[in-house]
C-alpha positions in Angstrom: 0.0 0.0 0.0 1.0 3.6 -0.5 2.2 5.9 2.2 -0.1 8.8 3.1 1.5 11.9 4.4 -0.9 14.4 5.9 -1.2 17.6 8.0 -3.9 18.1 10.6 -4.1 21.2 12.8 -7.6 20.7 14.1 -7.7 16.9 14.0 -10.4 16.8 11.2 -7.9 15.7 8.6 -6.5 13.1 11.0 -10.0 11.6 11.5 -10.5 11.6 7.7 -7.2 9.9 6.9 -7.8 7.2 9.5 -11.2 6.4 7.8 -9.2 5.7 4.7 -6.7 3.5 6.4 -6.7 0.0 4.9 -3.1 -0.9 5.5 -1.6 2.4 4.4 1.5 3.7 6.1 0.2 7.0 7.7 2.6 9.8 8.5 1.2 12.9 10.2 3.6 15.7 9.3 4.6 18.3 11.9 7.7 20.3 12.9 9.4 17.3 14.4 9.4 15.1 11.3 9.2 17.4 8.2 12.7 16.3 7.1 11.8 12.6 7.0 13.0 10.8 3.9 10.3 8.6 2.5 11.7 5.9 0.2 8.5 4.9 -1.5 5.7 6.6 -3.4 3.4 8.7 -1.2 0.3 10.7 -1.3 0.0 14.1 0.4 -3.3 15.2 2.0 -3.8 18.7 3.3 -7.0 20.3 4.6 -8.7 22.9 2.5 -10.4 25.0 5.2 -9.6 28.0 7.3 -11.3 29.6 10.3 -10.4 32.5 12.6 -8.9 29.9 15.0 -6.9 28.3 12.2 -5.8 31.3 10.2 -2.3 30.0 9.7 -3.4 26.9 7.8 -0.8 27.4 5.2 2.0 27.3 7.8 1.9 23.7 6.6 3.4 24.9 3.4 6.9 25.2 5.0 6.5 21.7 6.4 5.7 20.1 3.1 8.4 22.1 1.3 11.0 20.7 3.8 9.6 17.2 3.2 9.7 17.4 -0.5 13.2 18.8 -0.6 14.6 16.0 1.7 16.5 13.2 0.1 14.8 11.7 -2.9 11.3 12.6 -1.9 
């Protein structure tokens, strides 16, 4: 199965991704693991919502940029 890399600030994306889980390797990206090298094909899932509480949703952009520039990702 494919690896799914996702970002979840409010836990909604986390819940969604776990509904998809049928043997996929799930990696929740955050500041502690954004430089992880993934040595297999992967799918990126990011939320497409914003609220007043979550106005820095696209702070995830820097995390995914670091991930995509790491190793052979």
